[in-house]
C-alpha positions as CSV (number, residue, x, y, z in Angstrom):
1,M,105.9,153.2,129.2
2,S,104.4,150.3,131.2
3,Y,102.6,152.3,133.9
4,S,100.2,155.2,133.3
5,K,101.0,156.9,136.6
6,W,104.2,157.2,138.7
7,N,103.9,157.9,142.4
8,I,107.2,159.8,143.0
9,P,108.2,161.1,146.5
10,L,108.5,164.8,146.3
11,E,111.0,165.1,149.1
12,A,114.7,164.2,148.8
13,P,115.7,160.9,150.4
14,E,116.3,161.2,154.1
15,I,119.6,159.6,155.0
16,P,119.5,159.7,158.9
17,G,122.8,160.1,160.7
18,A,121.7,157.8,163.5
19,L,121.4,154.9,161.0
20,L,124.6,155.8,159.2
21,G,126.4,155.9,162.5
22,A,125.1,152.4,163.3
23,G,126.9,151.1,160.2
24,F,124.0,151.1,157.7
25,S,124.9,152.1,154.2
26,P,123.3,155.3,152.8
27,L,120.9,153.4,150.6
28,L,119.8,150.9,153.3
29,A,119.5,153.8,155.9
30,A,117.3,155.8,153.5
31,V,115.0,152.8,152.7
32,L,114.6,151.9,156.3
33,W,113.8,155.5,157.3
34,K,111.2,155.7,154.5
35,R,109.6,152.5,155.9
36,G,109.2,153.9,159.4
37,L,112.3,152.4,161.0
38,H,113.9,155.5,162.4
39,T,116.3,154.2,165.1
40,P,119.1,151.7,165.0
41,E,117.2,149.5,167.4
42,E,114.0,149.4,165.3
43,A,116.0,148.8,162.1
44,Q,118.1,146.0,163.7
45,Q,115.0,144.3,165.2
46,F,113.4,144.2,161.7
47,L,116.5,142.9,160.0
48,D,117.3,140.2,162.5
49,A,113.8,138.6,162.6
50,D,114.2,135.9,165.2
51,E,112.0,133.3,166.9
52,T,110.4,135.8,169.2
53,L,108.1,136.7,166.3
54,L,106.5,133.2,166.4
55,G,103.0,133.2,167.9
56,D,101.7,130.7,170.4
57,P,99.9,127.9,168.3
58,F,97.4,127.4,171.0
59,A,96.2,130.9,170.5
60,L,94.5,129.5,167.4
61,E,90.9,128.5,168.2
62,D,90.4,124.7,168.4
63,M,94.1,123.9,168.4
64,Q,93.9,121.8,171.5
65,K,91.0,119.8,170.1
66,A,93.0,119.1,166.9
67,V,96.1,118.1,168.9
68,D,94.0,115.7,171.1
69,R,92.4,114.1,168.1
70,L,95.6,113.7,166.2
71,R,97.4,112.2,169.2
72,Q,94.6,109.7,169.4
73,A,95.1,108.8,165.8
74,I,98.8,108.4,166.2
75,E,98.5,106.2,169.3
76,T,95.8,103.9,167.8
77,R,97.5,103.8,164.4
78,E,94.4,105.0,162.5
79,T,94.4,105.5,158.8
80,V,94.5,109.3,158.1
81,A,94.0,111.3,154.9
82,V,95.5,114.7,154.3
83,Y,93.2,116.6,151.9
84,G,94.9,119.6,150.2
85,D,94.6,122.1,147.4
86,Y,96.3,121.8,144.0
87,D,98.3,125.0,144.2
88,V,101.8,125.4,145.7
89,D,100.5,126.3,149.2
90,G,98.2,123.3,149.2
91,I,100.8,120.9,147.9
92,T,103.5,121.9,150.3
93,S,101.0,121.7,153.2
94,T,99.8,118.3,152.1
95,C,103.4,116.9,151.9
96,M,104.4,118.4,155.2
97,I,101.6,116.9,157.2
98,T,101.8,113.6,155.4
99,D,105.5,113.3,156.0
100,Y,105.1,114.1,159.7
101,L,102.3,111.6,160.3
102,R,104.1,108.9,158.5
103,S,107.2,109.5,160.6
104,K,104.9,108.8,163.6
105,G,103.9,105.5,162.2
106,V,100.5,106.5,160.9
107,R,99.1,105.1,157.6
108,C,98.6,108.4,155.8
109,H,97.0,109.0,152.3
110,P,97.7,112.4,150.7
111,Y,94.8,113.5,148.5
112,I,94.7,116.5,146.2
113,P,91.6,116.9,143.9
114,N,92.1,117.0,140.2
115,R,91.7,120.6,139.2
116,L,90.1,119.8,135.8
117,E,87.7,117.1,136.9
118,E,86.9,118.0,140.6
119,G,87.7,121.6,140.9
120,Y,88.7,123.4,144.1
121,G,87.9,122.2,147.7
122,V,86.6,119.2,149.5
123,N,84.0,117.1,147.6
124,C,81.8,114.2,148.8
125,D,82.9,111.7,146.1
126,A,86.5,112.1,147.3
127,I,85.5,111.7,150.9
128,R,83.6,108.5,150.0
129,G,86.7,107.2,148.2
130,L,88.9,107.9,151.2
131,C,86.4,106.1,153.5
132,E,86.6,103.1,151.3
133,Q,90.4,103.0,152.0
134,R,89.5,102.8,155.7
135,V,90.3,106.4,156.5
136,T,88.8,107.4,159.8
137,L,90.2,111.0,160.1
138,I,90.7,113.6,157.3
139,V,92.9,116.6,157.9
140,T,92.3,119.4,155.4
141,V,95.1,121.9,154.6
142,D,94.6,125.2,152.7
143,C,90.9,124.4,152.2
144,G,87.8,123.2,154.0
145,V,86.5,126.1,156.0
146,T,83.5,126.5,153.7
147,A,82.9,122.7,153.4
148,I,79.7,122.7,155.5
149,E,77.8,120.1,153.4
150,E,80.9,117.9,152.9
151,A,81.9,117.9,156.6
152,G,78.4,116.9,157.6
153,F,78.4,114.1,155.0
154,A,81.7,112.8,156.3
155,A,80.6,112.8,160.0
156,S,76.9,111.8,159.8
157,T,76.8,109.5,156.8
158,L,80.3,107.9,156.8
159,G,81.4,108.3,160.4
160,V,84.7,110.0,159.4
161,D,86.1,112.8,161.6
162,M,87.5,116.0,160.0
163,I,90.1,118.4,161.3
164,I,90.1,121.6,159.1
165,T,93.1,123.8,158.8
166,D,92.7,126.7,156.4
167,H,93.5,130.4,156.0
168,H,90.6,131.6,153.8
169,E,87.7,133.8,154.8
170,C,85.0,132.0,156.9
171,Q,81.3,132.0,156.3
172,E,78.9,132.8,159.1
173,T,78.2,129.1,159.7
174,L,81.2,126.8,160.2
175,P,81.5,123.1,159.2
176,A,80.7,120.5,161.8
177,A,84.3,119.3,162.2
178,V,86.3,118.1,165.2
179,A,88.4,121.2,165.0
180,I,88.5,124.2,162.7
181,I,91.9,126.0,162.8
182,D,91.8,129.3,160.8
183,P,93.3,132.6,161.9
184,K,90.4,134.4,160.1
185,R,87.8,132.8,162.3
186,P,85.9,135.7,164.0
187,D,86.4,134.1,167.4
188,C,90.1,133.5,166.9
189,S,92.5,135.6,169.0
190,Y,95.7,134.7,167.1
191,P,97.6,137.9,166.5
192,S,98.4,137.3,162.8
193,H,95.8,136.8,160.1
194,D,98.4,136.5,157.4
195,L,99.5,132.9,157.6
196,A,99.4,130.9,154.4
197,G,97.7,127.5,154.4
198,V,101.1,125.9,155.0
199,G,101.7,128.4,157.8
200,V,98.5,127.2,159.6
201,A,99.5,123.6,159.1
202,F,103.0,124.4,160.5
203,K,101.4,125.8,163.6
204,L,99.5,122.5,164.1
205,L,102.8,120.6,164.0
206,C,104.4,123.1,166.4
207,A,101.5,122.4,168.8
208,L,101.9,118.6,168.4
209,E,105.7,118.8,169.0
210,G,105.5,121.3,171.9
211,G,107.6,123.9,170.1
212,A,108.8,125.2,166.7
213,A,112.5,124.4,166.7
214,S,112.4,120.8,165.5
215,V,109.5,121.6,163.0
216,L,111.5,124.4,161.5
217,D,114.6,122.3,161.2
218,R,112.7,119.7,159.3
219,Y,110.1,121.7,157.3
220,A,111.1,125.4,157.0
221,D,111.9,125.0,153.3
222,L,108.3,123.7,152.6
223,V,106.7,126.4,154.7
224,A,108.8,129.1,153.0
225,V,108.0,127.9,149.5
226,G,104.2,127.7,150.2
227,T,104.1,131.1,151.9
228,I,106.0,132.9,149.2
229,A,104.0,131.2,146.4
230,D,100.7,132.3,148.1
231,V,101.9,135.9,148.2
232,M,101.6,136.3,151.9
233,P,103.0,139.4,153.6
234,L,106.7,138.7,154.5
235,I,106.6,140.6,157.8
236,G,106.4,139.5,161.4
237,E,106.1,135.7,161.8
238,N,106.1,135.0,158.1
239,R,109.4,136.9,157.7
240,Y,111.1,134.8,160.3
241,I,109.7,131.5,158.9
242,V,110.7,132.4,155.3
243,K,114.1,133.5,156.4
244,R,114.7,130.2,158.1
245,G,113.3,128.4,155.0
246,L,115.7,130.2,152.7
247,E,118.6,129.2,155.0
248,K,117.5,125.6,154.7
249,L,117.1,125.8,150.9
250,N,120.5,127.3,150.5
251,N,122.3,124.9,152.9
252,D,120.3,121.7,153.4
253,P,117.3,121.4,151.1
254,R,115.2,118.3,151.0
255,P,116.0,116.1,148.0
256,G,112.9,117.1,146.0
257,L,113.6,120.8,146.3
258,Q,117.3,120.3,145.6
259,A,116.5,118.4,142.5
260,L,114.1,121.0,141.3
261,I,116.6,123.8,141.9
262,E,119.2,122.0,139.9
263,E,116.8,121.1,137.1
264,S,115.8,124.8,136.9
265,G,119.4,125.7,136.3
266,F,120.2,127.5,139.6
267,W,122.7,125.0,140.7
268,S,125.1,123.1,138.4
269,R,128.6,121.7,138.3
270,G,129.2,122.6,142.0
271,E,128.2,126.2,141.5
272,R,125.3,127.3,143.8
273,R,123.7,130.6,143.3
274,R,121.9,132.0,146.3
275,I,118.2,131.2,146.4
276,T,116.0,134.2,147.3
277,A,112.3,134.7,147.8
278,T,112.2,136.2,144.3
279,N,113.7,133.1,142.8
280,I,111.1,131.0,144.5
281,G,108.2,133.2,143.3
282,F,109.3,133.3,139.7
283,T,111.1,130.1,139.1
284,I,110.5,127.3,141.7
285,A,106.9,127.9,142.5
286,P,105.6,128.0,138.9
287,R,107.1,124.6,138.3
288,I,105.4,123.1,141.3
289,N,102.2,124.9,140.3
290,A,102.3,123.6,136.7
291,S,101.4,120.1,137.8
292,G,98.3,121.3,139.5
293,R,97.3,123.4,136.6
294,L,97.5,120.4,134.3
295,G,95.7,118.1,136.6
296,Q,98.8,116.2,137.7
297,A,99.5,117.5,141.2
298,E,100.6,114.0,142.3
299,C,103.9,114.7,140.4
300,S,104.7,117.6,142.7
301,M,103.7,115.5,145.8
302,D,106.0,112.7,144.7
303,L,108.8,115.2,144.3
304,L,108.5,116.8,147.7
305,L,108.0,113.5,149.5
306,S,111.1,111.9,147.8
307,R,113.7,110.5,150.2
308,N,116.7,110.4,147.9
309,L,118.1,112.7,145.2
310,T,118.2,110.1,142.4
311,E,114.4,109.5,142.7
312,A,113.7,113.2,143.1
313,Q,115.7,114.0,139.9
314,R,113.3,111.9,137.9
315,Y,110.3,113.8,139.3
316,A,112.0,117.2,138.9
317,S,112.6,116.4,135.2
318,T,109.0,115.5,134.7
319,L,107.8,118.6,136.5
320,C,110.0,120.9,134.4
321,Q,108.6,119.2,131.3
322,L,105.1,119.8,132.6
323,N,106.0,123.5,133.1
324,R,107.3,123.7,129.5
325,D,104.0,122.1,128.4
326,R,102.1,124.7,130.4
327,Q,104.2,127.5,128.7
328,D,103.4,126.0,125.2
329,L,99.7,125.9,126.0
330,E,99.9,129.5,127.4
331,A,101.7,130.7,124.3
332,D,99.0,129.2,122.0
333,I,96.2,130.8,124.1
334,W,98.1,134.1,124.1
335,Q,98.4,134.1,120.3
336,D,94.7,133.1,120.0
337,A,93.8,136.0,122.2
338,L,95.8,138.6,120.3
339,T,94.3,137.3,117.0
340,M,90.8,137.7,118.4
341,L,91.6,141.2,119.6
342,G,92.9,142.3,116.2
343,D,95.3,145.1,115.5
344,E,93.7,147.8,117.7
345,A,94.5,147.9,121.4
346,P,91.2,147.4,123.4
347,D,89.7,150.5,124.9
348,G,87.6,148.5,127.4
349,P,87.7,145.2,129.3
350,I,88.7,142.0,127.5
351,V,86.2,139.1,127.6
352,L,87.2,136.3,125.3
353,A,85.9,132.7,125.0
354,H,87.2,129.6,123.2
355,A,86.5,125.9,123.2
356,D,90.1,124.7,122.7
357,W,91.7,126.6,125.7
358,H,93.0,124.7,128.7
359,Q,91.2,125.6,131.8
360,G,94.3,125.3,134.0
361,V,96.2,127.9,132.0
362,I,93.7,130.6,131.0
363,G,94.3,132.5,134.3
364,I,98.0,133.1,133.4
365,A,96.9,134.4,129.9
366,A,94.3,136.7,131.5
367,S,97.1,138.1,133.8
368,R,99.3,138.8,130.8
369,L,96.4,140.5,128.9
370,A,95.5,142.7,131.9
371,E,99.2,143.7,132.3
372,K,99.8,144.4,128.6
373,F,96.6,146.5,127.9
374,S,96.0,147.9,131.4
375,V,92.3,146.7,131.4
376,P,90.5,143.9,133.2
377,A,90.7,140.6,131.3
378,I,88.4,137.5,131.4
379,M,89.3,134.3,129.6
380,I,86.5,131.7,129.3
381,C,87.1,128.0,128.5
382,L,84.0,126.6,126.8
383,D,82.9,123.0,127.2
384,G,79.7,122.5,125.2
385,E,77.2,125.1,126.4
386,D,79.0,125.7,129.7
387,G,82.0,128.0,130.3
388,K,84.5,128.5,133.1
389,G,86.4,131.7,133.3
390,S,89.4,133.2,134.9
391,C,89.4,136.9,135.6
392,R,92.2,139.3,136.4
393,S,92.1,143.0,137.3
394,S,94.2,146.0,136.3
395,G,95.2,148.8,138.6
396,G,92.7,149.3,141.4
397,F,89.7,148.0,139.5
398,N,87.5,146.0,141.8
399,L,86.8,142.8,139.9
400,F,84.6,141.2,142.5
401,A,82.4,144.2,142.6
402,A,82.1,144.2,138.8
403,L,81.2,140.5,138.7
404,N,78.6,141.1,141.4
405,A,77.1,143.9,139.4
406,C,76.8,141.6,136.3
407,S,75.8,138.5,138.2
408,D,72.4,138.2,136.5
409,H,74.4,136.8,133.5
410,L,76.5,134.3,135.5
411,E,75.8,130.9,136.9
412,G,78.3,131.6,139.7
413,F,81.4,133.5,140.6
414,G,83.9,133.8,143.4
415,G,87.3,135.4,144.3
416,H,88.4,138.9,145.3
417,A,89.1,142.4,144.0
418,L,92.1,141.4,141.9
419,A,91.4,137.8,140.7
420,A,88.3,135.8,140.4
421,G,86.6,132.8,138.7
422,L,83.2,132.5,137.1
423,T,80.9,130.0,135.5
424,I,78.6,131.1,132.6
425,R,76.3,129.6,129.9
426,R,77.6,130.1,126.4
427,E,74.4,132.0,125.4
428,N,74.9,134.6,128.1
429,I,78.5,135.6,127.2
430,D,77.6,138.4,124.8
431,A,75.1,139.9,127.3
432,F,77.7,139.6,130.1
433,R,80.4,141.2,127.9
434,A,78.1,144.2,127.3
435,A,77.2,144.5,131.0
436,F,80.8,144.2,132.1
437,A,81.9,146.9,129.6
438,A,79.1,149.2,130.8
439,Y,80.3,148.8,134.4
440,Y,83.9,149.4,133.4
441,R,83.0,152.7,131.7
442,D,81.6,153.9,135.0
443,H,84.7,152.9,136.9
444,A,87.5,153.2,134.4
445,E,89.4,155.6,136.6
446,E,90.1,152.7,139.0
447,C,92.1,151.0,136.2
448,V,95.0,153.4,136.3
449,S,98.2,151.3,136.6
450,T,100.4,153.0,139.2
451,L,104.1,152.6,139.8
452,D,105.2,153.4,143.4
453,I,108.7,154.7,143.8
454,D,110.4,154.4,147.2
455,L,113.3,156.8,146.6
456,C,114.6,159.1,143.9
457,V,118.3,158.8,143.6
458,S,119.7,162.2,144.5
459,S,123.4,161.3,144.8
460,P,125.6,158.5,143.3
461,V,126.5,157.5,146.9
462,L,123.1,155.7,147.0
463,L,124.2,153.3,144.2
464,T,127.7,152.3,145.2
465,L,128.5,148.6,145.1
466,E,128.7,148.6,148.9
467,S,125.2,150.3,149.3
468,V,123.5,147.9,146.9
469,E,125.1,144.9,148.6
470,D,123.9,146.1,152.0
471,L,120.3,146.2,150.7
472,D,120.3,142.4,150.7
473,R,120.0,142.6,154.5
474,M,116.3,143.4,154.0
475,E,115.7,140.0,152.4
476,P,113.4,138.2,152.1
477,F,111.5,140.6,149.8
478,G,107.8,140.1,149.0
479,T,104.4,141.4,149.9
480,G,104.6,143.7,152.9
481,N,108.4,144.1,152.4
482,Q,108.7,144.9,148.8
483,R,112.0,145.1,147.0
484,P,112.9,148.8,147.1
485,R,112.1,150.5,143.8
486,L,114.2,153.6,142.9
487,A,114.1,156.2,140.2
488,L,116.6,158.3,138.3
489,L,114.8,161.4,137.1
490,G,116.1,163.5,134.2
491,A,118.9,161.1,133.3
492,H,120.7,161.2,130.0
493,L,120.1,158.1,127.9
494,S,123.5,157.6,126.2
495,E,123.1,154.1,124.8
496,L,120.5,151.5,123.9
497,T,121.8,148.1,122.7
498,P,119.5,145.2,121.7
499,I,120.5,141.9,123.4
500,G,119.0,138.4,123.7
501,R,118.0,138.1,120.0
502,E,116.9,141.7,120.1
503,R,114.1,140.9,122.7
504,H,115.8,142.8,125.5
505,L,117.8,146.1,125.9
506,R,121.0,147.0,127.5
507,I,120.9,150.7,128.5
508,T,123.5,153.2,129.7
509,L,122.3,156.2,131.7
510,E,124.2,159.2,133.0
511,K,123.1,161.4,135.9
512,D,125.0,163.8,138.2
513,G,128.3,162.7,136.6
514,A,127.8,159.0,137.3
515,I,127.3,156.3,134.6
516,Y,124.9,153.5,135.2
517,D,124.5,150.2,133.4
518,A,120.9,148.9,133.1
519,V,118.9,146.1,131.5
520,Y,115.3,146.2,130.4
521,F,113.8,142.8,129.6
522,N,111.1,142.1,127.1
523,H,111.2,145.6,125.6
524,T,112.7,147.1,122.4
525,A,113.8,150.6,121.6
526,A,111.3,150.9,118.8
527,A,108.4,149.9,121.1
528,L,109.5,152.4,123.7
529,G,110.0,155.2,121.2
530,L,113.3,156.3,122.8
531,H,116.6,157.1,121.3
532,A,120.2,157.7,122.5
533,G,120.5,161.3,123.6
534,D,117.0,161.5,125.1
535,C,116.4,162.7,128.7
536,V,114.5,160.0,130.6
537,D,113.1,159.0,133.9
538,A,114.0,155.4,134.8
539,A,112.4,153.3,137.5
540,F,114.4,150.3,138.6
541,Y,115.6,147.8,141.2
542,P,119.3,148.0,142.0
543,Q,121.1,144.7,141.8
544,I,124.7,143.2,141.7
545,N,125.8,141.9,138.4
546,E,128.5,139.2,138.4
547,F,130.4,138.5,135.2
548,R,133.8,136.8,134.9
549,D,134.6,137.4,138.6
550,R,133.7,141.1,138.2
551,R,130.9,142.5,140.4
552,S,129.2,145.8,139.5
553,V,126.0,147.6,140.1
554,Q,123.3,147.1,137.5
555,L,119.8,148.7,137.3
556,L,117.0,146.3,136.5
557,I,114.5,148.6,134.7
558,C,110.8,148.1,135.5
559,D,109.7,151.2,133.5
560,I,111.2,154.1,131.6
561,R,109.7,157.2,130.1
562,R,110.7,160.4,128.4
563,H,111.4,163.0,131.1
564,D,108.6,165.3,132.0
565,A,110.0,168.8,131.8
566,A,107.1,170.6,133.6
567,A,109.0,171.2,136.8
568,A,112.0,172.6,134.9
569,A,109.8,174.8,132.7
570,A,108.1,176.2,135.8
571,M,111.4,177.2,137.4
572,L,112.7,178.7,134.1
573,R,109.5,180.8,134.1
574,G,110.2,182.0,137.6
575,E,108.3,179.6,139.9
576,Y,110.7,178.9,142.7
577,P,110.8,176.5,145.7
578,A,109.2,177.8,148.9
579,S,111.9,176.3,151.1
580,P,115.6,177.3,151.3
581,V,117.9,176.0,148.6
582,E,121.6,175.4,148.9
583,L,123.4,176.6,145.7
584,P,127.2,176.2,146.2
585,R,129.5,178.3,144.1
586,E,131.0,175.2,142.5
587,D,127.6,174.4,140.9
588,F,127.6,177.8,139.1
589,T,131.2,177.1,138.0
590,T,130.2,173.7,136.6
591,L,127.3,175.2,134.7
592,W,129.4,178.1,133.3
593,R,132.1,175.7,132.0
594,A,129.4,173.5,130.4
595,L,128.0,176.6,128.6
596,E,131.5,177.6,127.5
597,A,132.1,174.1,126.2
598,R,128.9,174.6,124.0
599,G,130.4,177.7,122.5
600,G,128.4,180.0,124.7
601,A,125.0,179.1,123.2
602,F,122.8,176.0,123.4
603,R,119.3,175.0,122.3
604,A,117.4,171.7,122.9
605,P,113.9,170.3,123.4
606,L,112.7,171.1,126.8
607,Y,112.5,167.5,128.0
608,R,116.2,167.0,127.5
609,F,117.6,170.5,127.8
610,C,119.0,170.2,131.3
611,A,120.5,166.7,130.9
612,D,122.2,167.6,127.6
613,L,123.5,171.0,128.7
614,C,125.1,169.8,131.9
615,P,124.3,166.2,133.1
616,A,126.6,166.7,136.1
617,L,123.9,168.9,137.8
618,A,120.5,168.0,139.1
619,E,117.8,169.5,137.0
620,D,116.4,171.9,139.7
621,T,119.9,173.1,140.6
622,L,120.7,173.8,136.9
623,C,117.5,175.8,136.4
624,L,118.0,177.9,139.4
625,C,121.6,178.7,138.5
626,L,120.5,179.7,135.1
627,K,117.9,182.1,136.5
628,V,120.6,183.7,138.7
629,F,122.8,184.1,135.6
630,E,119.9,185.7,133.8
631,E,119.2,188.1,136.7
632,L,122.9,189.2,136.6
633,G,122.7,189.8,132.9
634,L,125.2,187.0,132.1
635,V,122.9,185.0,129.8
636,R,119.8,185.4,127.7
637,L,117.1,182.7,128.2
638,S,114.4,181.9,125.6
639,L,111.7,179.5,126.6
640,A,109.2,178.2,124.1
641,D,106.5,175.6,124.5
642,D,108.7,172.7,123.4
643,D,112.3,173.9,123.7
644,C,114.7,176.2,125.5
645,A,117.6,178.2,124.3
646,I,120.4,180.0,126.2
647,E,123.0,182.4,125.0
648,R,125.9,184.0,126.9
649,I,126.0,187.8,126.7
650,P,129.6,188.8,125.8
651,D,131.7,191.2,127.9
652,V,129.4,191.1,130.9
653,K,131.0,190.6,134.3
654,A,129.1,190.1,137.6
655,R,129.5,188.8,141.1
656,L,127.2,186.1,142.5
657,D,127.0,188.0,145.8
658,D,125.3,190.8,143.9
659,S,122.3,188.5,143.0
660,A,119.2,189.4,145.0
661,L,117.5,186.2,143.6
662,L,120.3,184.0,144.9
663,A,120.0,185.5,148.4
664,R,116.2,185.0,148.4
665,L,116.6,181.4,147.2
666,R,119.0,180.6,150.0
667,R,116.5,182.1,152.5
668,G,113.5,180.3,150.9
669,E,111.8,183.7,150.2
670,A,111.9,183.6,146.4
């Protein structure tokens, strides 16, 4: 089991008639209702996501100042630099502004600092170098709002103006720049604080152009990729921008992104699979990010600024090779980490250090360790007596608070609750490790990894081909509009088949008379401790599987566990629901026939008793029917701690209408 706690909705899915009547499938209607969209008008407005969601760019503080200064630079043909960050958000922002200014005839130098040599953000040496190239204006993207010293150096020492566009938290004092555009400025009235860095840069271009239409036509794909990669909420304005970007990516991508999509294997030999936000987040963005991690961000810039496909294909090939190099480095670091941890799973936070690790990759390894062991993980890359670390949280553990509590042992740190970075002296690592472990022991309850379930599947109608296809109308999925996660509780696990060189599993589940095909990647049956015949709970994303022109529903498993029989045991012991229960006569008939097929007697472990006896019935229904049979003297129930047995009593006849228990259950008075 990957998660230590499942948040399961207790109530059955609400499938509102108003949404069904408006043409929504049962599954889409249930998910929309769960997310607070209760009328056809509300649901349609969310799904349509049009240009009315775009905010006025001039509502961003200092926007007019930035527009005036840039128009001056365009009119007088100044030399301008665009200074970005080395992640996907920064790279897409840099390329977008650079391409726009060049199209206006401006001499424009894109600049992204080397992650390994310069680190994050604006630095004075880089500013001096740009000044030597006769740059008179620097536009920052996805960085700069904390560059107080650097902006002062540029203005007072070198006479270089700076326009800052950023989306990070501001300090109390702002840099002395011509304009500072950041929706998180305390004095900014812009309605959305959730723009990515590329989103803020996009608003600057909208202001320069006097509208969003032409900017979206030209740059929606770049804005979408940067927004998705930076894990911004895909609601409101971001939802519309990303939706437009996905349309452009699928129909008319710029040469660089087309080449990268093809090199990644999504498009080949005339076949084009649909690109989604998920594809960008897990396949496209990591390849762009790889260049920055390895200190070669210029490769991604060259790709995205390419004007023809042949040139772009060369850069895409190089970028994919860099990503493979990154994966190899990550695999080596991962193996080193497992060796250092030994055979026993850690019972506290992980703090590891090594001189041979690559600084740009240790963050990914830390994420994998935190996910695998459900504890915070810190990986430190040593360079002589100095160390730089990447930190990743687990569950709800507040990493920033933990580092703050241990700051006496650190040279510096920064970040937020889930991810952070630190600098430390080699001689302080052991003391820091002990202090961090002590803090963890006092806050270990925060580390519980929780799986949130949207809906429990109560009927096969929720997982028809048509219902799952209709769910695609909610795209793009991402932060703030998560892909719906469903669960089958008390399902019969009928088959487990290793696939993909035995690294993955194909699973067949049965529930309420329906059979479901599922896949579970990067897991084996032995590691799960499950066997065919077990009764399980499965959490999954529904998807459409296409194979040899055949389309079918497939469950993409995200966690699976042996079924908890506590609720069934409670009902079999006589603890009944407080609300009325519908128990149709056909359910009793189905259960009686299942018992007859077993020869009138059946015994099984409690966790699989219901699913093995009669998988066509929901667990609660089966238990209540059995209790009615018991009251009427038709069966004898024997409930132990770990198993349950039922035996039909021969030659006994009874009428359901004579059951006082059934009448009370139907009235909700049991």
